[in-house]
Phi, psi and omega in degrees: 000097180285133171269130181269315186212151163241132189212097173050052177090344179271138176239125183256124188228160165235142175265147187294337181254037184285178185216162174289158002283169177303126180207164174229146169270140179236123178250141175220099186063235180271356180270152181208138172224163175243135177241121177268144174257120178268115186245130177233127179050043177081359184244137173286115180255349181196153171237123186239134173282138173241129181282138174264126186293329187255013181228148171286134181293166176296145171300158187306314183295315180292327177299314180295316182298316181295320178298311179297319179298310180297320177299318181288332185250016187304313183293321175295319177297318178298319178298315180295321175302311179301311180302314184287309189272328183264309184272351179059042178258154176285144178248127181264139180285153176236141171256116181261121184248003175246139182295137174277135181254000000 
């Protein structure tokens, strides 16, 4: 289960047995949500939340933070997805300590 990022209490992960479309799990304490990247012609055009039936969703403030982060990092997330799932390469986690605007 590669951890991609830590960002102000949010942890962004991919699970090793994942499936398309490209998405990340975001945890904040006991809460968890999934954000899917909608890609058209190689460009991320939208980020969509998907509800997990067995988890409490992110609180509103963390949901906004996670969405802004994923939108800002979408290309990097897609690159890491490709490296891990297609190229079978190791992905190293990053701790981001500056706010994404």
